[in-house]
N, C-alpha and C positions, 0 to 999 in steps of 0.2 A: 147477128152474131155470126162470125164465118167459122169453120169448121174446125181449123185448131184451136180455136177460142172455145168451145164446145168440148176437146177433146183436154184439153188444160185444165177447164170446169172439171170434168168427170175425174182425171187424174187427183190432183188435189182432192176432191171430196171421197173417192177411193183411201189416197194416205190417210188423212183426217181420220176416218171410220176404221181403217186400220193398227191408227195409232193409239185411238181412243181405247180399240178391245186390246187391244196389250197391254196402255195402262190401267185398265179398268174403269174408266172414269161412265163410260156408257153402256160398259157389258151386263147391269145388270138390267137397263130399258130395254136393251135388245135382244140378250138371253137369261130371261129370269131365272134360270135354275143356274142352284147356286153348283160349282165345279168342287168336287170333291177330291181331296187331295188322297193318294193313293201310295200303301208303301211298295217298294221296290221289290217284285216279282218275287224275290230269292227268299223275303223274311217273312213270308206268310205261308202259312198250310190254305191247302182246299181246303174251302166250308163243306162238310160234309151234305149229305144229302138232307138229314136230317135237319137242319138248323132251314133250310127252304129248299121250293119246289126247284127241279131244273129250270123251270120256264118261268121262275120269277128273279127279276135284278137284283144282282144287289151290291149297294153301294158303302163303301169301305172307308171310313174314316180312321185316323190312328188317334189313341189318346196322348193328348201332349201334356197331360196335367198331371206328373208326377204324384199330385195328393189327391186326386181323385182315384177312386177305389175301380179299378178298370172292368170294363166288363163284355161279354159279347149282348147284343140285343137285336133281335128282327121284328121291325114294327111291322104291324096289321095292314099296313098302308098298300096300294099295288107297286109300288116301291120298296123291298122292305130295306131299312137300313140297319148293316153290321155296325159294330163297332168292336173292332179289335187293338190290344193289346199287342205292344210291338213284342213282347217275350209270347202272346199266344197264351197269356193264363185268362178263364174267366176271373179270377180274384189271387193276383199277382200277390197279395200282402195274406193271405189267407193261414202262412204260418205265422204271423206277428198280430193281425188285428181280428177281432170277435168280428163272425159276418152277421146282420144285423138280416130278420125275414124281411124287412121292406126293399132288401136290395136282390130278393131271389124271386120277386111277383112279375117281374117281366120278362123272368126268362121261362123258355120252351122247357117241356119233359126232357129231352136230348140235353139240354146248356145244363143244367140242374145235375143230370147222372154224370156230367164231366166235371161240374166243379167240383163234387163232390170226389171224385176219383181223381182228379189233377192232383189232390194234398198225397196221396198214395203214391199216385206215379212220379213225383215230385224227388219224393224217395226211392225208387227204381222199381216198386211193385209192378210183378207181371200180372197181365190179367188173362184171364179163361173168358172174359165173354169177348167174342171178337171183334164185335163194334170199338170197344174198349182200346183193343190191342191194337186194330191198325189205327186209331185215330192218333194213341197218341207215340206209334211206332212214326209217325208224321211228324211229330215234335224235333227239332233241334236238339231242346233240352233234353229230353225222354232218354235215358242210359238204366236197361234192365240192370237190378242188382240179386243175384240170388241169394243175397244173405238178408232180405227184405224180411223184418218183424213188423208185423204192428207197432210194437214197443217203441220203433223206431217213431212215431208222431210224438210231437210234445203236446202239452195239454190244452194249448189252444186249437191243433190242427183236431185231435177229437174232439173238442168241443164243437166247430165249425161243419166237421162230418153227421155229429150227429145234427146240428141244428137245419144240414140242408137235409138230409134223412128224414129227417120228422117235416119238412114243410114239402116232400116228394107224396109223403103221406097223406099227408093234410090235403092233398090235393088229388090226390088218386092219381099220382103219375101212373101212366101205361109202361115206365124204362126203368122202374127198378129192378124187379128181377127179369127183365126180358131183356135178351141177346138179340139184338137187329143185322148179328151179322156182319160181315165187311163187306161195304159197300165201296164198287167199282170207282164210284164217283167222288171218294176219297182223295 
């Protein structure tokens, strides 16, 4: 084989490999890690340091199925997986659907605290705890309503607040009445 034939052979091989990678036919063979879909940067808030340590990598996957109750979950694996709903709610339907305890078991104490308080935040409640005030301030949907009162919550929301609080007490969550302060990582 002469040099031109060898060059042509390698060029064809490179084109085939690149085409296969782009087409995805051999990507799982040579690149076994699944490529995760990411939200555009402007549609998600930074994940607070309470959810994962700064040294851990987060893989963000959008919730695509509207029939599934969205949640934020951090896996215990070396690379935690965080699933965020597009509207940045832990339970986007907590005003319409009663939350079940089995939906809470995979949440961290911080996520439980946020889930309970996002029910109030949707109605514009302002927060004394700085960790919550800073977190909700970053949410595009959050607007403080100076006229907020607890009676603004509907019966399902009140029930969900109590379900989450009962679960936090059951697991002895260290964040129920603790203000972690406003983190610079938020």
